[in-house]
C-alpha positions as CSV (number, residue, x, y, z in Angstrom):
1,X,0.0,0.0,0.0
2,X,1.2,3.5,-1.0
3,X,0.2,6.3,1.3
4,X,-0.2,9.9,0.2
5,X,0.1,12.7,2.7
6,X,-1.8,14.3,1.4
7,X,-3.0,16.3,-1.8
8,X,-5.9,17.4,0.5
9,X,-3.9,19.1,3.0
10,X,-0.5,20.0,3.9
11,X,0.3,17.5,6.6
12,X,4.3,18.1,7.0
13,X,3.5,21.8,7.6
14,X,0.3,21.7,9.8
15,X,-0.2,18.2,11.1
16,X,3.2,16.9,11.6
17,X,2.6,16.2,15.2
18,X,-0.5,14.4,14.8
19,X,1.3,12.4,11.7
20,X,3.9,11.0,14.2
21,X,1.3,10.5,17.0
22,X,-0.6,8.3,14.2
23,X,2.7,6.7,13.1
24,X,3.0,5.6,16.8
25,X,-0.3,4.4,17.1
26,X,0.2,2.3,13.7
27,X,-3.0,3.9,12.0
28,X,-4.9,6.8,11.2
29,X,-8.4,7.7,10.5
30,X,-10.4,10.5,8.7
31,X,-13.8,11.0,7.2
32,X,-14.6,9.8,3.6
33,X,-14.5,12.9,1.6
34,X,-17.3,11.8,-0.3
35,X,-19.3,10.8,2.6
36,X,-17.8,12.6,5.8
37,X,-20.2,10.4,8.5
38,X,-18.1,7.4,7.2
39,X,-14.8,7.2,9.2
40,X,-11.7,5.6,7.4
41,X,-9.0,3.8,8.7
42,X,-5.7,3.2,7.2
43,X,-2.4,1.4,8.7
44,X,0.7,3.3,9.1
45,X,2.7,0.3,10.4
46,X,6.1,0.0,8.4
47,X,5.2,-3.5,7.4
48,X,1.9,-2.3,5.6
49,X,3.3,1.0,4.1
50,X,5.5,0.3,0.9
51,X,5.9,3.9,0.2
52,X,5.0,7.3,1.9
53,X,4.3,10.0,-0.5
54,X,4.4,13.6,1.3
55,X,3.3,16.8,-0.5
56,X,4.2,20.3,1.1
57,X,5.0,23.9,0.8
58,X,6.6,24.0,3.9
59,X,7.8,20.5,5.3
60,X,9.9,22.4,8.2
61,X,7.9,21.1,11.0
62,X,8.4,17.2,10.1
63,X,12.3,17.7,9.3
64,X,13.1,16.5,12.9
65,X,11.3,13.3,12.5
66,X,12.9,12.1,9.3
67,X,15.3,10.2,11.1
68,X,12.6,8.4,13.2
69,X,10.7,7.5,10.1
70,X,13.7,6.3,8.4
71,X,14.7,4.3,11.5
72,X,11.3,2.8,11.5
73,X,11.9,1.5,8.2
74,X,9.7,3.6,6.4
75,X,10.5,4.5,2.5
76,X,9.3,8.2,1.7
77,X,9.9,10.9,-0.8
78,X,8.3,14.5,-1.0
79,X,6.6,16.5,-3.6
80,X,7.7,20.2,-2.8
81,X,5.5,22.8,-4.1
82,X,7.8,25.9,-4.6
83,X,6.5,28.8,-7.0
84,X,7.4,31.9,-5.3
85,X,4.2,33.6,-6.1
86,X,3.3,37.2,-5.1
87,X,1.6,37.3,-1.7
88,X,-1.9,37.7,-2.9
89,X,-1.7,34.5,-4.7
90,X,-0.1,32.4,-1.9
91,X,-1.0,34.6,1.5
92,X,0.5,32.2,3.7
93,X,3.3,30.5,2.3
94,X,7.0,31.0,3.2
95,X,9.1,33.6,1.4
96,X,11.1,32.3,-1.7
97,X,14.3,32.4,0.4
98,X,12.9,30.6,3.3
99,X,11.1,27.9,1.0
100,X,14.6,27.5,-1.1
101,X,16.5,26.9,2.2
102,X,14.1,24.5,3.5
103,X,14.4,22.9,0.2
104,X,18.0,22.3,0.5
105,X,17.7,21.0,4.0
106,X,15.2,18.7,3.1
107,X,17.4,17.6,-0.2
108,X,20.5,17.4,2.0
109,X,18.9,15.2,4.7
110,X,17.6,12.9,2.2
111,X,18.6,13.0,-1.2
112,X,18.0,14.8,-4.3
113,X,16.3,12.1,-6.0
114,X,13.4,12.0,-2.6
115,X,12.6,15.7,-3.3
116,X,10.8,16.5,-6.5
117,X,10.2,20.2,-7.2
118,X,6.5,21.1,-8.0
119,X,6.0,24.5,-9.8
120,X,2.6,24.1,-10.0
121,X,0.2,25.6,-10.8
122,X,1.0,27.9,-13.5
123,X,-1.1,31.0,-13.3
124,X,-0.9,33.7,-16.3
125,X,-2.2,37.3,-14.9
126,X,-1.2,40.9,-15.5
127,X,0.8,40.2,-12.3
128,X,2.2,36.8,-13.4
129,X,2.7,36.9,-17.1
130,X,4.8,34.6,-19.3
131,X,8.1,36.8,-18.6
132,X,7.5,36.8,-14.8
133,X,7.3,33.2,-15.1
134,X,10.4,32.4,-17.1
135,X,12.4,34.9,-14.5
136,X,11.0,33.3,-11.5
137,X,11.4,29.7,-12.7
138,X,15.1,30.2,-13.9
139,X,16.0,32.0,-10.6
140,X,14.4,28.8,-8.6
141,X,16.0,26.2,-11.2
142,X,19.2,27.6,-10.6
143,X,19.1,27.6,-6.8
144,X,18.0,23.8,-6.8
145,X,20.4,22.9,-9.1
146,X,21.9,19.3,-8.0
147,X,19.3,19.6,-5.3
148,X,16.8,18.0,-7.3
149,X,16.2,15.6,-10.1
150,X,13.0,15.6,-11.0
151,X,10.6,18.3,-11.7
152,X,6.5,18.6,-12.3
153,X,4.5,21.4,-13.9
154,X,1.0,22.1,-14.3
155,X,-1.3,24.7,-16.0
156,X,-4.3,25.9,-13.6
157,X,-7.5,24.1,-13.8
158,X,-10.4,26.0,-12.7
159,X,-12.6,24.4,-9.8
160,X,-15.3,26.2,-7.9
161,X,-13.2,27.3,-5.3
162,X,-10.3,28.4,-7.7
163,X,-13.0,30.5,-9.4
164,X,-13.8,32.2,-5.9
165,X,-10.3,32.9,-5.3
166,X,-9.8,34.3,-8.7
167,X,-13.0,36.7,-8.4
168,X,-11.0,37.8,-4.9
169,X,-7.8,38.5,-7.0
170,X,-9.8,40.5,-9.4
171,X,-11.3,42.8,-6.7
172,X,-7.7,43.6,-5.7
173,X,-6.6,44.3,-9.7
174,X,-5.2,41.1,-10.7
175,X,-6.8,39.7,-13.2
176,X,-6.1,35.9,-14.2
177,X,-6.1,35.0,-17.9
178,X,-7.7,31.9,-19.1
179,X,-5.2,29.4,-20.2
180,X,-5.8,28.2,-23.6
181,X,-3.0,25.1,-24.2
182,X,-2.6,26.6,-27.6
183,X,-1.9,29.9,-26.7
184,X,1.7,30.5,-28.4
185,X,2.8,32.5,-25.2
186,X,2.0,29.6,-23.1
187,X,3.7,27.2,-25.4
188,X,6.8,29.2,-25.6
189,X,6.9,29.8,-21.8
190,X,6.8,25.8,-21.4
191,X,9.4,25.2,-23.9
192,X,11.8,27.9,-22.1
193,X,10.9,25.9,-19.0
194,X,11.7,22.6,-20.4
195,X,15.3,24.1,-21.5
196,X,15.8,25.5,-18.1
197,X,15.1,22.2,-16.7
198,X,17.6,20.5,-18.8
199,X,20.3,22.9,-17.9
200,X,19.8,22.6,-14.4
201,X,20.2,18.7,-14.3
202,X,16.2,18.0,-14.0
203,X,13.5,15.8,-15.9
204,X,10.4,17.9,-16.4
205,X,7.0,16.2,-16.6
206,X,3.5,17.8,-16.4
207,X,1.1,16.8,-13.9
208,X,-2.5,15.8,-14.9
209,X,-2.2,17.2,-18.3
210,X,-4.5,16.3,-20.7
211,X,-2.8,17.8,-23.6
212,X,0.3,16.5,-25.4
213,X,3.3,18.7,-24.2
214,X,6.0,16.4,-25.6
215,X,7.1,18.7,-28.5
216,X,7.7,21.1,-26.1
217,X,10.2,18.8,-24.0
218,X,7.7,18.0,-21.1
219,X,6.3,14.5,-21.0
220,X,3.4,13.3,-19.3
221,X,4.4,12.4,-15.6
222,X,3.0,10.3,-12.5
223,X,3.3,12.1,-9.4
224,X,2.9,8.7,-7.4
225,X,4.9,6.8,-9.8
226,X,5.7,3.0,-9.8
227,X,8.7,3.1,-12.1
228,X,10.3,6.1,-10.3
229,X,9.7,4.2,-6.8
230,X,11.2,1.1,-8.2
231,X,14.4,3.1,-9.3
232,X,14.9,5.0,-6.2
233,X,13.7,2.4,-3.3
234,X,14.2,-0.7,-5.6
235,X,10.6,-2.2,-4.5
236,X,7.8,-3.0,-7.1
237,X,4.2,-1.6,-6.0
238,X,0.9,-1.5,-8.2
239,X,1.0,-0.4,-11.7
240,X,-2.6,0.3,-11.8
241,X,-4.1,3.9,-12.2
242,X,-5.6,5.4,-9.5
243,X,-9.3,5.6,-10.5
244,X,-10.3,8.4,-7.7
245,X,-7.9,10.7,-9.5
246,X,-8.5,13.1,-12.8
247,X,-8.7,11.4,-16.0
248,X,-5.4,12.7,-17.0
249,X,-3.8,11.7,-13.7
250,X,-1.2,9.1,-14.2
251,X,-0.6,8.4,-10.7
252,X,-0.8,4.8,-9.7
253,X,-3.1,4.0,-6.6
254,X,-2.3,5.1,-3.3
255,X,-4.6,5.8,0.0
256,X,-4.8,9.4,0.8
257,X,-5.0,10.4,4.5
258,X,-6.0,14.1,4.5
259,X,-8.8,16.2,5.1
260,X,-10.1,18.8,2.6
261,X,-10.2,22.2,3.8
262,X,-7.7,22.0,6.8
263,X,-4.8,23.7,4.9
264,X,-4.0,27.1,6.2
265,X,-1.7,28.6,3.3
266,X,-4.3,30.3,1.8
267,X,-3.6,29.8,-1.8
268,X,-6.0,31.4,-4.1
269,X,-5.9,28.7,-6.6
270,X,-6.3,25.9,-4.4
271,X,-8.7,23.1,-5.2
272,X,-8.8,21.5,-1.9
273,X,-10.1,24.5,0.2
274,X,-13.7,24.3,1.2
275,X,-13.7,27.6,2.7
276,X,-13.2,26.3,6.3
277,X,-10.5,25.5,8.5
278,X,-10.4,22.6,11.0
279,X,-8.3,22.9,14.0
280,X,-5.3,20.2,14.5
281,X,-7.2,18.9,17.3
282,X,-10.2,18.3,15.0
283,X,-12.0,15.2,15.9
284,X,-12.3,14.3,12.1
285,X,-8.4,13.4,12.5
286,X,-7.9,10.6,14.9
């Protein structure tokens, strides 16, 4: 079993203590996102977990526990989202300098192969146009050269919560442009990003992208990737696509232990925000 921690919230940032308590207990429980009255339980015993996949914009609260997890026998890697967006788009995310320092610490503690950089999602607006993204992406890629081998990118998708966030931005004078995959400006940006990634020694993949970007140098990717897991950890896991994810998502099956609406980063593009915040002591997590 692969455990995802978590697409639905930032467990390393906001629930590191809860997670380690659950590891010591050997299991965790949380509500079914499609039926909140149903409580689901997932084993967190090392012998039951083939791989842990962490997702975070700020994993620093979990860093002191990495040795404990490794000693217990867990295999794990991180998806680290590092965009460096202006504060109106990512209001509660650490500064770019702080995030870069945290990425370096994490990479040094594990290895470049076990920390995947996510530049995700790409939002085009009057504040963050193609030239902005090229400069920012190049800046981050140079800072992370040698610290990661793998990069995931995506183009923003509009969900109900995303549209609410974009309306808020519009009231502040920031107007988001609808992303057309055939837009020449967007395609030039993606091709430039692929070149920068290659120069920085990184493989670049798309995340849940229905369009074929291979002509631009970006291959379809899997964030939870059985071939990557076998290469990095030497273990074979399922190759079956996760049916609970979007059709364009290539990820293999996993159990996600997060709860929607519990992340405090406040990113306006977030699909996992339901407009409310649960405290770390919420009975939804046990």
